[in-house]
Structure formats: structure tokens, C-alpha cells
PyMOL commands that place a pseudoatom at each C-alpha (Angstrom):
pseudoatom trace, name=CA, resn=MET, resi=1, chain=A, elem=C, hetatm=0, pos=[-139.256, 50.506, -63.622]
pseudoatom trace, name=CA, resn=THR, resi=2, chain=A, elem=C, hetatm=0, pos=[-140.753, 48.494, -60.768]
pseudoatom trace, name=CA, resn=ASP, resi=3, chain=A, elem=C, hetatm=0, pos=[-139.876, 49.001, -57.156]
pseudoatom trace, name=CA, resn=VAL, resi=4, chain=A, elem=C, hetatm=0, pos=[-138.770, 45.748, -55.575]
pseudoatom trace, name=CA, resn=GLN, resi=5, chain=A, elem=C, hetatm=0, pos=[-139.546, 45.394, -51.896]
pseudoatom trace, name=CA, resn=HIS, resi=6, chain=A, elem=C, hetatm=0, pos=[-137.331, 43.192, -49.794]
pseudoatom trace, name=CA, resn=VAL, resi=7, chain=A, elem=C, hetatm=0, pos=[-139.462, 41.461, -47.198]
pseudoatom trace, name=CA, resn=VAL, resi=8, chain=A, elem=C, hetatm=0, pos=[-137.488, 39.697, -44.517]
pseudoatom trace, name=CA, resn=VAL, resi=9, chain=A, elem=C, hetatm=0, pos=[-138.990, 36.474, -43.171]
pseudoatom trace, name=CA, resn=GLU, resi=10, chain=A, elem=C, hetatm=0, pos=[-138.275, 34.775, -39.863]
pseudoatom trace, name=CA, resn=GLY, resi=11, chain=A, elem=C, hetatm=0, pos=[-136.415, 31.889, -41.493]
pseudoatom trace, name=CA, resn=ALA, resi=12, chain=A, elem=C, hetatm=0, pos=[-133.835, 34.205, -43.069]
pseudoatom trace, name=CA, resn=ALA, resi=13, chain=A, elem=C, hetatm=0, pos=[-130.324, 34.611, -41.711]
pseudoatom trace, name=CA, resn=LEU, resi=14, chain=A, elem=C, hetatm=0, pos=[-128.995, 38.102, -42.386]
pseudoatom trace, name=CA, resn=SER, resi=15, chain=A, elem=C, hetatm=0, pos=[-125.627, 39.762, -42.190]
pseudoatom trace, name=CA, resn=PHE, resi=16, chain=A, elem=C, hetatm=0, pos=[-124.195, 43.126, -43.106]
pseudoatom trace, name=CA, resn=ALA, resi=17, chain=A, elem=C, hetatm=0, pos=[-123.565, 43.717, -46.789]
pseudoatom trace, name=CA, resn=ARG, resi=18, chain=A, elem=C, hetatm=0, pos=[-119.975, 43.964, -47.921]
pseudoatom trace, name=CA, resn=GLY, resi=19, chain=A, elem=C, hetatm=0, pos=[-118.347, 47.141, -46.633]
pseudoatom trace, name=CA, resn=HIS, resi=20, chain=A, elem=C, hetatm=0, pos=[-121.014, 47.748, -43.973]
pseudoatom trace, name=CA, resn=ARG, resi=21, chain=A, elem=C, hetatm=0, pos=[-120.544, 47.323, -40.240]
pseudoatom trace, name=CA, resn=LEU, resi=22, chain=A, elem=C, hetatm=0, pos=[-121.971, 48.387, -36.924]
pseudoatom trace, name=CA, resn=GLN, resi=23, chain=A, elem=C, hetatm=0, pos=[-119.649, 50.475, -34.789]
pseudoatom trace, name=CA, resn=HIS, resi=24, chain=A, elem=C, hetatm=0, pos=[-119.950, 52.279, -31.476]
pseudoatom trace, name=CA, resn=ASP, resi=25, chain=A, elem=C, hetatm=0, pos=[-118.676, 55.867, -31.537]
pseudoatom trace, name=CA, resn=ARG, resi=26, chain=A, elem=C, hetatm=0, pos=[-117.322, 56.270, -28.018]
pseudoatom trace, name=CA, resn=VAL, resi=27, chain=A, elem=C, hetatm=0, pos=[-116.787, 60.017, -28.357]
pseudoatom trace, name=CA, resn=ARG, resi=28, chain=A, elem=C, hetatm=0, pos=[-120.446, 60.751, -29.155]
pseudoatom trace, name=CA, resn=ASP, resi=29, chain=A, elem=C, hetatm=0, pos=[-121.740, 57.584, -27.428]
pseudoatom trace, name=CA, resn=VAL, resi=30, chain=A, elem=C, hetatm=0, pos=[-123.839, 56.551, -30.435]
pseudoatom trace, name=CA, resn=TRP, resi=31, chain=A, elem=C, hetatm=0, pos=[-124.061, 53.459, -32.626]
pseudoatom trace, name=CA, resn=ILE, resi=32, chain=A, elem=C, hetatm=0, pos=[-123.254, 53.987, -36.287]
pseudoatom trace, name=CA, resn=VAL, resi=33, chain=A, elem=C, hetatm=0, pos=[-123.583, 51.833, -39.378]
pseudoatom trace, name=CA, resn=GLN, resi=34, chain=A, elem=C, hetatm=0, pos=[-120.462, 52.481, -41.420]
pseudoatom trace, name=CA, resn=ALA, resi=35, chain=A, elem=C, hetatm=0, pos=[-120.916, 52.052, -45.148]
pseudoatom trace, name=CA, resn=PRO, resi=36, chain=A, elem=C, hetatm=0, pos=[-118.766, 52.903, -48.150]
pseudoatom trace, name=CA, resn=GLU, resi=37, chain=A, elem=C, hetatm=0, pos=[-118.626, 56.707, -48.334]
pseudoatom trace, name=CA, resn=LYS, resi=38, chain=A, elem=C, hetatm=0, pos=[-121.396, 57.198, -45.767]
pseudoatom trace, name=CA, resn=ALA, resi=39, chain=A, elem=C, hetatm=0, pos=[-122.414, 56.494, -42.193]
pseudoatom trace, name=CA, resn=PHE, resi=40, chain=A, elem=C, hetatm=0, pos=[-125.648, 56.805, -40.290]
pseudoatom trace, name=CA, resn=VAL, resi=41, chain=A, elem=C, hetatm=0, pos=[-126.664, 56.692, -36.655]
pseudoatom trace, name=CA, resn=VAL, resi=42, chain=A, elem=C, hetatm=0, pos=[-128.928, 53.900, -35.417]
pseudoatom trace, name=CA, resn=GLU, resi=43, chain=A, elem=C, hetatm=0, pos=[-130.910, 54.453, -32.243]
pseudoatom trace, name=CA, resn=GLY, resi=44, chain=A, elem=C, hetatm=0, pos=[-133.332, 52.792, -29.883]
pseudoatom trace, name=CA, resn=ALA, resi=45, chain=A, elem=C, hetatm=0, pos=[-133.390, 49.009, -30.074]
pseudoatom trace, name=CA, resn=ALA, resi=46, chain=A, elem=C, hetatm=0, pos=[-131.768, 48.948, -33.531]
pseudoatom trace, name=CA, resn=PRO, resi=47, chain=A, elem=C, hetatm=0, pos=[-128.139, 48.592, -32.331]
pseudoatom trace, name=CA, resn=HIS, resi=48, chain=A, elem=C, hetatm=0, pos=[-129.107, 45.723, -30.058]
pseudoatom trace, name=CA, resn=ILE, resi=49, chain=A, elem=C, hetatm=0, pos=[-130.909, 43.948, -32.907]
pseudoatom trace, name=CA, resn=LEU, resi=50, chain=A, elem=C, hetatm=0, pos=[-128.100, 44.567, -35.396]
pseudoatom trace, name=CA, resn=ARG, resi=51, chain=A, elem=C, hetatm=0, pos=[-125.440, 43.213, -33.015]
pseudoatom trace, name=CA, resn=LEU, resi=52, chain=A, elem=C, hetatm=0, pos=[-127.243, 39.867, -33.113]
pseudoatom trace, name=CA, resn=LEU, resi=53, chain=A, elem=C, hetatm=0, pos=[-126.924, 39.485, -36.889]
pseudoatom trace, name=CA, resn=ASP, resi=54, chain=A, elem=C, hetatm=0, pos=[-124.229, 36.967, -37.764]
pseudoatom trace, name=CA, resn=GLY, resi=55, chain=A, elem=C, hetatm=0, pos=[-125.410, 35.403, -41.026]
pseudoatom trace, name=CA, resn=LYS, resi=56, chain=A, elem=C, hetatm=0, pos=[-126.115, 32.113, -39.245]
pseudoatom trace, name=CA, resn=ARG, resi=57, chain=A, elem=C, hetatm=0, pos=[-128.799, 32.815, -36.673]
pseudoatom trace, name=CA, resn=SER, resi=58, chain=A, elem=C, hetatm=0, pos=[-132.311, 33.078, -38.105]
pseudoatom trace, name=CA, resn=VAL, resi=59, chain=A, elem=C, hetatm=0, pos=[-134.400, 36.202, -37.698]
pseudoatom trace, name=CA, resn=GLY, resi=60, chain=A, elem=C, hetatm=0, pos=[-136.938, 34.043, -35.845]
pseudoatom trace, name=CA, resn=ASP, resi=61, chain=A, elem=C, hetatm=0, pos=[-134.287, 33.001, -33.319]
pseudoatom trace, name=CA, resn=ILE, resi=62, chain=A, elem=C, hetatm=0, pos=[-133.310, 36.642, -32.817]
pseudoatom trace, name=CA, resn=ILE, resi=63, chain=A, elem=C, hetatm=0, pos=[-136.948, 37.620, -32.291]
pseudoatom trace, name=CA, resn=GLN, resi=64, chain=A, elem=C, hetatm=0, pos=[-137.381, 34.829, -29.747]
pseudoatom trace, name=CA, resn=GLN, resi=65, chain=A, elem=C, hetatm=0, pos=[-134.225, 35.873, -27.883]
pseudoatom trace, name=CA, resn=LEU, resi=66, chain=A, elem=C, hetatm=0, pos=[-135.350, 39.512, -27.741]
pseudoatom trace, name=CA, resn=ALA, resi=67, chain=A, elem=C, hetatm=0, pos=[-138.869, 38.585, -26.596]
pseudoatom trace, name=CA, resn=ILE, resi=68, chain=A, elem=C, hetatm=0, pos=[-137.395, 36.618, -23.693]
pseudoatom trace, name=CA, resn=GLU, resi=69, chain=A, elem=C, hetatm=0, pos=[-134.733, 39.210, -22.892]
pseudoatom trace, name=CA, resn=PHE, resi=70, chain=A, elem=C, hetatm=0, pos=[-137.199, 42.113, -22.801]
pseudoatom trace, name=CA, resn=SER, resi=71, chain=A, elem=C, hetatm=0, pos=[-140.191, 40.144, -21.447]
pseudoatom trace, name=CA, resn=ALA, resi=72, chain=A, elem=C, hetatm=0, pos=[-142.267, 41.443, -24.340]
pseudoatom trace, name=CA, resn=PRO, resi=73, chain=A, elem=C, hetatm=0, pos=[-144.901, 39.768, -26.515]
pseudoatom trace, name=CA, resn=ARG, resi=74, chain=A, elem=C, hetatm=0, pos=[-143.241, 37.948, -29.402]
pseudoatom trace, name=CA, resn=GLU, resi=75, chain=A, elem=C, hetatm=0, pos=[-145.696, 39.462, -31.926]
pseudoatom trace, name=CA, resn=VAL, resi=76, chain=A, elem=C, hetatm=0, pos=[-144.720, 43.000, -30.930]
pseudoatom trace, name=CA, resn=ILE, resi=77, chain=A, elem=C, hetatm=0, pos=[-141.004, 42.242, -31.139]
pseudoatom trace, name=CA, resn=ALA, resi=78, chain=A, elem=C, hetatm=0, pos=[-141.464, 40.426, -34.468]
pseudoatom trace, name=CA, resn=LYS, resi=79, chain=A, elem=C, hetatm=0, pos=[-143.292, 43.349, -36.056]
pseudoatom trace, name=CA, resn=ASP, resi=80, chain=A, elem=C, hetatm=0, pos=[-140.573, 45.840, -35.085]
pseudoatom trace, name=CA, resn=VAL, resi=81, chain=A, elem=C, hetatm=0, pos=[-137.630, 43.572, -35.934]
pseudoatom trace, name=CA, resn=LEU, resi=82, chain=A, elem=C, hetatm=0, pos=[-139.032, 42.551, -39.324]
pseudoatom trace, name=CA, resn=ALA, resi=83, chain=A, elem=C, hetatm=0, pos=[-139.784, 46.186, -40.219]
pseudoatom trace, name=CA, resn=LEU, resi=84, chain=A, elem=C, hetatm=0, pos=[-136.258, 47.327, -39.304]
pseudoatom trace, name=CA, resn=LEU, resi=85, chain=A, elem=C, hetatm=0, pos=[-134.507, 44.467, -41.089]
pseudoatom trace, name=CA, resn=SER, resi=86, chain=A, elem=C, hetatm=0, pos=[-136.697, 44.803, -44.190]
pseudoatom trace, name=CA, resn=GLU, resi=87, chain=A, elem=C, hetatm=0, pos=[-135.910, 48.523, -44.387]
pseudoatom trace, name=CA, resn=LEU, resi=88, chain=A, elem=C, hetatm=0, pos=[-132.161, 47.953, -44.048]
pseudoatom trace, name=CA, resn=THR, resi=89, chain=A, elem=C, hetatm=0, pos=[-132.264, 45.130, -46.598]
pseudoatom trace, name=CA, resn=GLU, resi=90, chain=A, elem=C, hetatm=0, pos=[-134.109, 47.449, -48.985]
pseudoatom trace, name=CA, resn=LYS, resi=91, chain=A, elem=C, hetatm=0, pos=[-131.311, 50.009, -48.516]
pseudoatom trace, name=CA, resn=ASN, resi=92, chain=A, elem=C, hetatm=0, pos=[-128.679, 47.308, -49.219]
pseudoatom trace, name=CA, resn=VAL, resi=93, chain=A, elem=C, hetatm=0, pos=[-127.207, 47.614, -45.732]
pseudoatom trace, name=CA, resn=LEU, resi=94, chain=A, elem=C, hetatm=0, pos=[-128.054, 43.970, -44.986]
pseudoatom trace, name=CA, resn=HIS, resi=95, chain=A, elem=C, hetatm=0, pos=[-128.198, 40.913, -47.175]
pseudoatom trace, name=CA, resn=ILE, resi=96, chain=A, elem=C, hetatm=0, pos=[-129.808, 37.517, -46.819]
for i in range(1, 96): cmd.bond("trace and resi %d" % i, "trace and resi %d" % (i + 1))
show_as sticks, trace
zoom trace
């Protein structure tokens, strides 16, 4: 069996897979991705990035917005965003 890697490109528009959603747990003050029969905490910049996913906006547009918002080099933002989104696509949390 071959392992298939899901590489997200800047032209892709992603959204949460069916049954998955981002939710803020006010009691614990953490962001959680709810999935069928499981949930996991997302930290750091991940919640901010995931809130921007709407299935219409391209990953490149999201990267550009974050680079401006955080006054950070686009290449640095792109590397981190693409790594996060590729990992979550690989885990079937997101789909293109």
C-alpha cells in the first residue's frame, strides 16, 4: 500500500470536511476541531488560520491576508500555513 500525501497549493480553496468544525470552548478558553466521535485542540495561529477557511477563498489569499495582518514575510507565513493545511487535509479534517 502506498502512502498518499496531500499537498495543499496556494490556488486551492479549502473547507472543513463533512462533520468537522472549529469551535471555541469558552469554559477552557481553547479552540477545538470537532469531528465525528473525536475532538482535538488547536493552538497558536491555527485557530486564526482555520477561521478563514470558507471553501471560496484561496489559500494564497489567506496567506496574503495573514502576512499583512501580522506584518510578517509572506514566505514565512506561506510555509507555516501550507504545512498546517496539508497536515489537516492528510488527516481528512479539511477537503479541497
